C-alpha positions in Angstrom: 38.5 -20.9 42.6 38.9 -24.2 41.1 42.1 -26.1 41.8 44.6 -28.0 39.7 46.0 -31.4 40.2 49.1 -32.3 38.8 49.0 -35.2 36.5 52.1 -37.8 35.4 51.8 -40.1 32.4 54.6 -41.9 32.1 57.4 -40.0 30.6 55.3 -37.1 30.3 55.4 -35.8 33.6 54.3 -32.0 33.7 51.3 -31.1 32.5 48.4 -29.7 34.9 44.5 -29.6 34.5 44.1 -26.1 35.4 41.3 -24.2 36.1 42.1 -20.7 37.8 45.4 -19.5 36.0 46.0 -16.7 39.1 46.6 -19.5 41.5 48.9 -21.4 39.3 50.4 -18.8 36.6 53.7 -18.9 38.4 54.2 -23.1 37.9 52.8 -22.3 33.9 54.7 -22.2 31.0 53.2 -19.8 28.3 52.2 -21.8 25.8 51.9 -18.6 22.7 54.1 -20.5 19.6 53.6 -24.0 20.5 52.4 -26.1 18.4 50.3 -27.7 20.1 48.7 -24.2 20.8 48.4 -23.5 17.2 46.1 -26.3 16.7 43.0 -24.9 18.6 40.5 -23.6 16.6 39.7 -21.0 18.8 41.1 -19.2 22.2 37.6 -18.6 24.2 38.7 -20.9 26.6 42.3 -20.4 27.3 43.0 -18.6 30.1 45.5 -15.9 30.0 47.5 -13.8 32.1 47.5 -10.3 32.8 50.6 -10.2 30.7 48.5 -11.6 27.8 50.2 -14.5 27.2 48.3 -18.0 27.6 49.2 -20.2 30.6 46.1 -22.9 30.3 44.4 -24.2 27.6 40.5 -25.1 27.6 40.7 -28.6 25.9 36.8 -29.5 26.0 33.7 -27.7 26.8 30.3 -27.7 27.0 27.6 -25.7 25.0 23.8 -24.4 25.3 21.7 -22.9 23.1 18.1 -23.4 21.3 17.9 -27.0 20.5 15.4 -27.1 17.2 13.1 -29.7 16.3 13.8 -29.5 12.5 10.9 -31.8 11.7 8.4 -29.6 13.1 10.3 -26.4 11.7 9.9 -28.0 8.7 6.3 -28.4 9.1 5.8 -24.8 9.6 7.3 -23.9 6.4 11.1 -23.2 7.8 14.6 -24.2 7.8 17.3 -23.3 10.8 18.9 -21.3 7.3 15.7 -19.0 7.9 17.3 -17.9 11.5 20.3 -15.8 11.8 19.5 -13.7 14.4 16.7 -12.4 16.4 14.6 -10.7 14.3 14.5 -13.7 12.2 13.6 -16.2 15.0 11.1 -13.4 16.1 9.0 -13.8 12.9 9.7 -17.3 12.8 8.3 -18.2 16.5 5.5 -15.4 15.9 4.1 -17.2 12.9 4.3 -20.0 14.5 2.1 -19.1 17.2 -0.3 -17.1 14.9 -1.0 -20.9 13.2 -0.7 -22.5 16.2 -4.1 -24.4 16.2 -3.6 -25.3 12.3 -0.2 -26.7 13.2 -0.2 -28.4 16.7 2.5 -26.9 18.3 3.9 -24.0 19.7 7.0 -22.4 19.3 8.9 -22.7 22.5 8.5 -25.3 25.7 7.6 -23.6 28.8 10.5 -21.4 30.0 10.0 -22.8 33.7 11.1 -21.1 36.7 10.2 -23.4 39.4 13.8 -24.6 40.9 14.5 -27.5 38.5 14.1 -25.4 35.5 14.6 -21.4 36.4 18.6 -21.7 36.8 18.1 -22.2 32.6 17.1 -18.3 32.8 18.7 -17.2 35.6 22.0 -18.5 34.7 22.2 -19.5 31.3 20.1 -17.0 29.8 21.5 -14.2 32.1 24.6 -15.2 30.3 23.7 -13.0 27.2 23.3 -9.6 29.1 26.1 -10.3 30.7 28.3 -11.2 27.8 27.3 -8.6 25.9 28.4 -5.7 28.7 31.2 -7.7 29.0 31.0 -8.4 32.8 34.3 -9.8 34.1 35.7 -11.5 37.6 36.5 -8.0 38.4 32.8 -6.4 38.0 31.8 -5.4 41.8 28.6 -4.0 39.8 26.9 -3.9 36.2 24.8 -1.2 34.4 22.5 -3.8 32.7 23.4 -1.9 29.6 22.2 -5.1 27.4 19.4 -5.9 29.6 17.2 -4.9 26.6 18.4 -8.1 25.1 17.3 -10.1 28.3 14.0 -8.8 27.9 13.4 -9.6 24.0 14.4 -13.2 24.5 12.3 -13.6 27.4 9.7 -12.1 26.0 9.7 -13.8 22.9 10.1 -17.6 24.8 7.1 -16.7 27.2 4.8 -15.0 24.7 4.9 -17.9 22.1 5.0 -20.8 24.5 3.3 -24.3 25.4 1.8 -22.6 28.5 0.5 -19.2 29.7 3.5 -16.9 31.2 1.4 -16.7 34.3 2.2 -20.6 34.9 5.5 -20.7 34.9 6.0 -20.1 38.8 5.1 -23.8 38.9 6.4 -24.9 35.5 9.6 -27.5 35.8 12.8 -28.5 33.8 10.6 -32.2 32.9 7.5 -30.3 31.8 9.6 -28.5 29.5 11.5 -31.1 28.6 8.5 -33.5 28.1 7.0 -30.4 25.9 9.8 -31.0 23.4 9.8 -34.8 23.6 6.1 -34.9 23.0 6.8 -32.1 19.9 4.3 -29.9 21.5 6.8 -27.3 20.8 10.0 -26.7 17.8 12.5 -24.7 20.2 13.3 -25.5 23.3 16.7 -23.6 25.5 18.9 -26.5 26.8 22.7 -27.8 26.1 24.7 -30.2 24.7 24.2 -32.6 28.0 20.5 -33.2 27.1 21.2 -34.9 23.5 21.5 -38.2 24.9 17.8 -38.2 26.7 16.3 -36.7 23.6 17.6 -39.2 21.1 16.6 -41.8 23.5 13.2 -40.6 23.5 12.9 -40.5 20.0 13.9 -37.4 18.2 16.2 -37.9 15.8 16.4 -34.6 13.9 17.7 -31.8 15.9 20.0 -28.8 15.5 21.4 -26.3 18.1 21.3 -22.5 17.0 22.8 -19.4 18.8 20.5 -17.3 21.1 19.8 -14.5 19.2 18.5 -11.7 21.7 19.2 -8.5 19.6 22.4 -7.9 20.2 24.5 -5.8 17.4 26.5 -8.1 15.1 25.3 -11.3 16.3 24.5 -12.8 13.0 28.2 -13.3 13.8 27.7 -15.3 16.8 27.8 -19.0 18.1 27.0 -20.8 20.5 27.6 -20.6 24.4 30.3 -22.4 25.1 32.5 -22.4 27.9 34.8 -25.5 30.3 36.4 -25.4 33.8 38.9 -27.9 32.2 42.1 -26.7 30.9 46.1 -27.9 30.5 49.1 -26.4 31.5 52.7 -26.9 31.2 54.8 -26.9 34.4 57.1 -24.0 34.2 59.5 -25.6 37.1 60.1 -28.7 35.1 63.3 -29.4 33.2 63.3 -28.0 29.6 63.3 -31.6 28.2 60.4 -32.3 30.3 58.3 -29.4 29.0 59.5 -30.4 25.2 58.4 -34.0 25.8 55.0 -32.6 27.2 54.4 -30.7 24.6 55.3 -33.0 22.3 52.5 -35.6 23.8 50.1 -32.9 23.9 50.6 -31.9 20.5 50.2 -35.8 19.5 47.2 -36.2 21.2 45.0 -33.4 19.5 46.8 -34.7 15.8 46.7 -38.2 16.1 44.3 -40.4 14.8 44.6 -42.3 18.3 44.6 -39.2 20.4 41.5 -37.6 18.8 39.5 -40.6 19.2 40.1 -41.3 23.0 39.7 -37.7 23.4 36.1 -37.7 21.4 35.3 -40.6 23.5 36.3 -39.6 27.2 35.5 -35.7 26.6 33.6 -35.3 23.7 34.2 -32.3 21.1 37.8 -30.4 21.6 38.2 -27.2 20.0 41.3 -28.5 18.0 41.7 -28.6 13.6 41.9 -32.5 14.1 39.0 -32.7 16.5 37.0 -36.3 15.4 33.0 -35.5 14.7 31.2 -36.4 18.0 28.2 -38.3 18.1 26.4 -35.9 19.9 25.0 -33.7 17.0 24.7 -29.9 19.4 29.0 -30.2 19.6 29.0 -30.9 16.3 27.2 -27.4 15.7 29.2 -25.6 18.0 32.6 -26.7 16.4 30.8 -25.8 12.7 29.9 -22.7 13.9 33.7 -22.2 15.3 35.2 -23.2 11.8 32.8 -20.9 9.9 34.3 -18.1 11.9 31.9 -17.1 14.4 32.6 -15.6 17.5 31.9 -18.0 20.6 29.8 -16.5 23.7 31.5 -17.4 26.4 30.3 -17.9 30.0 30.1 -14.6 31.6 27.8 -15.9 34.2 30.8 -17.9 36.1 31.4 -14.2 37.7 27.9 -14.2 39.3 28.6 -13.2 42.7 26.8 -14.9 45.5 25.1 -16.8 42.9 22.6 -18.4 44.6 21.1 -15.6 46.3 21.6 -13.2 42.8 19.9 -15.9 40.5 16.9 -16.3 43.0 16.6 -12.4 43.2 16.3 -12.4 39.3 13.6 -15.6 39.4 11.5 -13.8 42.0 11.3 -10.3 39.5 11.1 -12.8 36.1 8.1 -14.7 38.0 6.5 -11.5 38.8 7.0 -10.1 35.9 5.8 -12.5 33.5 2.6 -13.0 35.8 2.0 -9.2 35.0 2.4 -8.3 38.7 5.5 -6.4 37.9 7.2 -4.1 35.0 10.6 -4.5 33.5 12.2 -2.4 35.7 11.7 -5.1 39.0 13.8 -7.4 37.1 16.2 -4.7 35.9 16.6 -4.1 39.5 16.9 -7.5 40.8 19.8 -7.7 38.2 21.9 -4.8 38.8 21.0 -3.5 42.2 20.8 -7.2 43.2 24.8 -7.4 41.6 26.4 -4.9 44.0 24.5 -6.2 46.8 25.5 -9.6 46.4 29.1 -9.0 45.4 29.1 -6.6 48.7 28.1 -9.5 50.8 30.4 -12.0 49.2 33.4 -9.8 49.3 32.6 -8.0 52.5 32.3 -5.4 51.6 
């Protein structure tokens, strides 16, 4: 579990940066009802105790989803407003594939399963079935009840791509990015961290949309967002210091100077007065939150013995995509692999 380090800011001495509430809960003041916490636009990044109280507030985040080249999408006759769930994403992607030669581009970049790229699918894409199953830190086993969603989106990726599914074992992350930069595909699964590189390469009309996979109610989904960066207030400090700290944090997330500093140093923040980021993908995430869309949080953080589990999933995806295995191989790697790796990690 991530550690906390105590920070001191002049006369506002008692705030903590926390990544694990269980380790530090006894030292964290419950924040519920404070003016500071009431400024948040979502509670999805906060850490709560077993008593339901909020002890740590997530103050910044990253997001991933499907990056869209709006210029190419328009050339195909669509806008992002036409894509609201898996059915509509599938219809658009398959129409682009049917007209691939005419249009001069494909629907998706290559879903590379080389080590430089596979984490996008054994980690980030795998988050979708894990999230919709409700996996958490205590999940010693999983059922795989949402793996049909994983299959939906994976099949869509590989059957409507720049490359043939049988080549994915050696397809790299750089290859996938180059395909997108060179306008060979409309859609590219990646995260907010890709924005600077894509714009520097000359792409200017970009949007990030949710990863739609066929889950019930997903039309109300936002981007996949998460953080390991949280603030807490020291419960062992004096009441005066606690009040000063809460006042300071409220100033940071409401004042022009504070929100400007946060935007410059941390990017987007989940607070009502957040400054607009120069990173369009963060603005997309914030806009979806403001609309009341639910955030797809990072369930993949609970993966046991993560490298070994992911490798098992990747191996199964390679075999399935090449036509050398049935989808049941992926299900086995996902579900049985989780139980096996949990036991190894926890000495079972």
